[in-house]
N, C-alpha and C positions, 0 to 999 in steps of 0.2 A: 253910159255903160254899152260898152262898143259890143256887136254882136258875136266876135269875138271869143270876149271874155264869156257873154252866156252860154255859149255852147259848151266852155270850156269846164264852167263853172257844174253846168247841166251833167256832162258829162262825167265829171267827180263826184257829184253827189250820186249821180245814178250808179257809177262804179260801186262807191262805198255802200248806198242800198243793197245792190245785188248780193255784196259781198258777205252783209249783216244777213240775208235772207239764207243763205246758203251754211252760214254759221249757226243761226236757229234751228234749219232744217235737220242739221247733224245733232244736234242737242239731243240727249236721251231724255224721252218723257217718262215721268214717275209711273211705274204701271200700278194700273186699278188693280186692284186685290178685289176677287170674288169669293165672298166666304158663305162655307159651306152651311147648309140650315145648323144652329145650334151652335156653329164654331165662334171662339171670341175672337176680336178685334185685335190682328197681328200688334200693333204697338204696345197692347197689354199684355200680348204672350210675351215680347222682348224685354220689357219692363220687368215681369214676374221672374223670369228666365236669369237677366242682368240681376235682381237683388238678390236671388237664391245663391248665386254665383259658382264657380268652377268646384268640381271633385264632390260635389252634394249631389244623393240619390233623389231623384224626382221619379213621380206616377203621371205620365202623360195618357190622357185619352183623345183619341181623335175620333172625327165623324166622317162617315161616310156621305156621297154627293146625294144622296136622298134626304141625309139628315141622320140616319139612322146610327147610333152611337157605337163604337167599336166593342165588342163583349166585354174584355178585358182590358185595363191599361196596360202600359208598357212601361215596366221598371225600367230606369237608365239614371246609370252616373253622370253627370253633367262633366264630359272631357274637353271640350272647347266650346267656346261662345265666340262669335263673329256680328260683322253687323247686320248682315243678311240671314245668318243662320247659325243654329248651334246645333253641336255633335254630343251625341250620347250612348254610351257605351251599354251595352244591354246588361242587364243582370239576368240570369238565370242560373240559378244554385243546382238546378239536377243534372243540367249541361255541365257545369264544372265539376261535379262529383264526378259522372260518368266520363268525363274525358281523363281525370286524374285514374281512371282504372284502365285507362287503355288510350296511349299517349297518339296512337295512330287513326283513332276516330275522327275522322273530318265535319261529318254531319249528324246532328241527332233532333230529332224533332223538337221545336221549341226555340230553335236560333241562339245566335249570339252575333257577336261582332259589333258594330257600329252602324247609327243610321243617324244621318243627317237631315233636321228639320226646317224647313226655309219658312220662315213667316210668312211671305206671300202667298204660299199655297192656300191657306186660312181653311184648315182642316181641322186645327187643334182644339177640343171642346175643353178641356180642363188641364191643369198644369198645378200638381200638390207636392210640395216637398217632404220626403217621407220622414216622419217624425219618431217611429219605431224606436230609435237609440235612446230619444229621449221618453220614451214610456219605459224602456226595460230599465232605465236607471231608478226607477222606482222603486222595483224588488228590494224584498227584505233581506239583506244579505246576511243578519245573524239566524235569521231562519233557516236559509240554505244550508249556514254553518252547523247548525244542531242539526240538519237530516247528515250531513257530511259524516259528521262526530259520530254517526247512530249507525253508521254502515261499514259492514267489515270487508278487507279487503278479499279480492275474488269475488265477491256477489255480483250478481247479475244485477244492472241497473237500467233506468231508462234516464236519458241527461236531454234537455234543450236547454242549449247556447247559440249566442249570436255569433257570427262568423264575421269580423270586419273584412278582411281580405276580398271574402265572399259576398258581403252585404246581404248577409240572410241569415235565418234562422236553422240550425242545422238539428234535428230532431234525432237521437241517435238511441241504438240499444248495443250495450257493450258490458265489460265488466272492469270493476275498480280496482286498477292498479297500486296504486299509491297512494297516500296523504300525509300531509302535515299541517296539522291544524294551526301550529305557532304562525306560518308562515302564510294559511289558508290558500295551499295551492293541493291540486293532487293530481292525478295521469288516470286516464282510461283508454280502454283499448276498444274502440268502437268495432261492431261486425255489421251493422247496417245502420244507414243514416236518410233520413227521408223515404223511408221505404224502399228505400235502393240497398240490396245484398251487395254487400262488397268481397269482391275476388280474394283479395288480401286484407285483414284485419287492420285498421287505421288506429294508432296511438296518438293521441290528443292530452296536450300539458295546458291545463285551466288555473289562473291565478285571481282568486275572489278580488283580490285589488284592483285589478286591471280589466278581465274579462268579464261578460256579462253573462252571466249564468242565469237562466229564466226559470228552470226545473230542476230537481232532482231527487229521483224515489228509486224504492228498490223494485224488482220485477217480483210479481205475486204470481 
């Protein structure tokens, strides 16, 4: 082998090694997640979120840097699920009620909107699917129909029902306006919801066949 060939080979291999070095140098390294004390493994969180799926309601509890759990979990509806994070639309029933009363209201204590939860932050302590709707289905409809049948129109009532649009329980005080026992439907005019006095009474139509009514009773 000639000297010129050896030099050429060394140069070529040297350039190849040099190129590979820079390629490896610029390759992104997998970020090492530093979990907060008591937090779940990010891959476990991701697996649970993907299993629950979009548009489901979940309760998320996070942990502070020192391992102290947040006082209350955050109730969100899964709006989007990505590779590195998921987006939750915050559920705040009281905030929603107040916004309906005043469409100019921009901010209410308790917050709203959406939050992006990044898996690699390592601050999620627990993720639980909200199964309230499943529990609500166990209510005795026949018993509620008996109560409705016994109520008189214009009578003051207390009612509790699950609002699917707001993803929360509504506890109202108002008046029974209409009822149709054959169709299992009724209409109420509410003046107070979840201890919030409404500026204008709100009329709500409910169907025992499709809506989840939790309680119904006369005001004593």
